[in-house]
C-alpha positions in Angstrom: -19.8 23.5 -26.7 -16.4 25.0 -27.7 -13.4 25.1 -25.5 -11.8 28.5 -24.6 -8.0 28.3 -24.0 -6.3 30.9 -21.8 -2.7 31.9 -21.4 -2.4 30.7 -17.8 -3.5 27.1 -18.6 0.1 25.6 -18.7 -1.0 22.0 -18.1 -3.2 22.0 -21.2 -0.4 23.6 -23.2 2.0 20.7 -22.1 -0.7 18.2 -22.9 -1.1 19.8 -26.4 2.7 19.4 -26.9 2.6 15.7 -26.0 -0.6 15.1 -28.2 -2.8 14.3 -25.2 -5.8 16.6 -25.9 -8.9 15.9 -27.8 -9.8 17.5 -31.2 -11.9 20.4 -29.8 -9.1 21.4 -27.4 -6.5 21.1 -30.1 -8.5 23.4 -32.3 -9.0 26.0 -29.5 -5.3 26.0 -28.7 -4.3 26.3 -32.4 -6.6 29.3 -32.7 -5.1 30.9 -29.5 -1.5 30.2 -30.7 -2.3 32.0 -34.0 -3.0 35.2 -32.1 -0.8 34.9 -29.0 3.0 35.3 -29.6 3.8 34.6 -25.9 2.1 31.2 -25.8 3.5 30.3 -29.2 7.0 31.2 -28.0 6.5 29.1 -24.8 5.3 26.2 -26.8 8.4 26.4 -29.0 10.7 26.6 -26.0 8.9 23.6 -24.4 9.3 21.6 -27.7 13.1 22.5 -27.8 13.5 21.2 -24.2 11.6 18.0 -25.1 13.9 17.4 -28.1 17.0 18.1 -26.0 15.9 15.7 -23.4 15.2 13.1 -26.1 18.9 13.3 -27.2 20.2 12.7 -23.7 21.8 9.4 -22.8 23.4 8.4 -19.5 27.2 8.5 -19.4 29.1 5.3 -19.9 31.3 5.1 -16.9 33.7 2.2 -16.1 33.1 1.3 -12.4 35.8 -0.7 -10.7 33.8 -3.4 -9.1 32.3 -6.8 -9.9 29.2 -8.5 -8.6 30.1 -11.9 -7.3 27.5 -14.4 -6.1 28.4 -17.0 -3.5 26.6 -20.3 -3.4 26.1 -20.1 0.4 25.6 -16.8 2.3 28.0 -16.2 5.1 26.8 -16.8 8.7 25.8 -13.6 10.4 27.3 -12.4 13.6 24.3 -10.7 15.0 24.3 -10.0 18.7 21.1 -11.1 20.3 19.9 -9.8 23.7 20.2 -12.2 26.6 17.0 -13.9 27.7 16.8 -12.7 31.2 14.2 -15.2 32.3 16.7 -18.0 31.7 19.3 -16.3 34.0 17.0 -15.9 37.0 16.9 -18.9 39.4 13.7 -20.9 39.6 13.2 -20.1 43.3 13.3 -16.4 42.5 10.8 -16.8 39.7 8.4 -18.7 42.0 8.8 -16.0 44.7 8.0 -13.3 42.2 4.9 -15.2 41.0 3.7 -15.6 44.6 4.3 -11.9 45.2 2.3 -11.0 42.1 -0.6 -13.2 43.1 -0.6 -11.8 46.7 -0.7 -8.2 45.4 -3.6 -9.1 43.1 -5.5 -10.7 45.9 -5.0 -7.6 48.1 -6.1 -5.3 45.4 -9.2 -7.4 44.8 -9.9 -7.3 48.6 -10.3 -11.0 49.0 -12.0 -12.0 52.3 -12.3 -15.5 53.6 -14.5 -16.2 56.6 -15.4 -19.4 58.4 -18.5 -19.3 60.5 -21.8 -20.9 61.2 -22.8 -20.4 57.6 -19.7 -22.4 56.5 -16.8 -21.1 54.5 -17.6 -17.7 52.9 -15.3 -16.2 50.2 -16.0 -12.7 49.0 -14.1 -10.3 46.8 -14.4 -6.7 45.8 -15.1 -3.5 47.8 -18.5 -4.0 49.3 -20.3 -1.3 51.3 -20.5 -1.9 55.0 -23.9 -3.1 56.5 -26.2 -0.2 57.3 -26.1 0.8 61.0 -29.4 0.6 62.9 -30.8 3.9 63.9 -30.9 4.6 67.7 -34.2 4.4 69.5 -36.3 7.5 69.5 -36.1 9.8 72.5 -38.6 12.4 73.6 -38.0 16.0 72.4 -38.4 17.7 75.7 -35.4 16.0 77.2 -37.4 14.1 79.8 -37.3 10.3 80.1 
C-alpha cells in the first residue's frame, strides 16, 4: 500500500527533514515535493532554520559570583510554633478530659439503674415500653 502525502501534513514534513520517516513515506514526500513548490519552499525554510539553530551557542558571560562550599551548614533559625499542650496546667487538662467524657456519655444516653434485678447499665436511645391498651367499654355508653 502506497502512502499519500498532503500539503497540510506538517508533522510528517518535519519528520522527513529530520530523517525520521520510513522509505515508503520518504518516496511519497519526494514525489509530492517534485510537484508542489509551496511544500518545497517550506521544507527549504525549515532546513535553513535548523542549520541556523545548529550554529547557535550560548553567550559566554562573566558572572561576578563564586560557589563556596562550607564544611558544616549553618544552624537554621526557624521559628517553630509553641506546643500549646505544654503550656496548659495539668489540672486544666484533666478537667477538659472529664468534660469530654461526660459529654460523650450524655450523647450516648448512658443509664445506670440499681434495682431488684441488680445493677443495669444501658446505652443508646431505646424506644419506651409499649403502653397497655385501656379496657374495652361498651359502644352504647352504658356500663
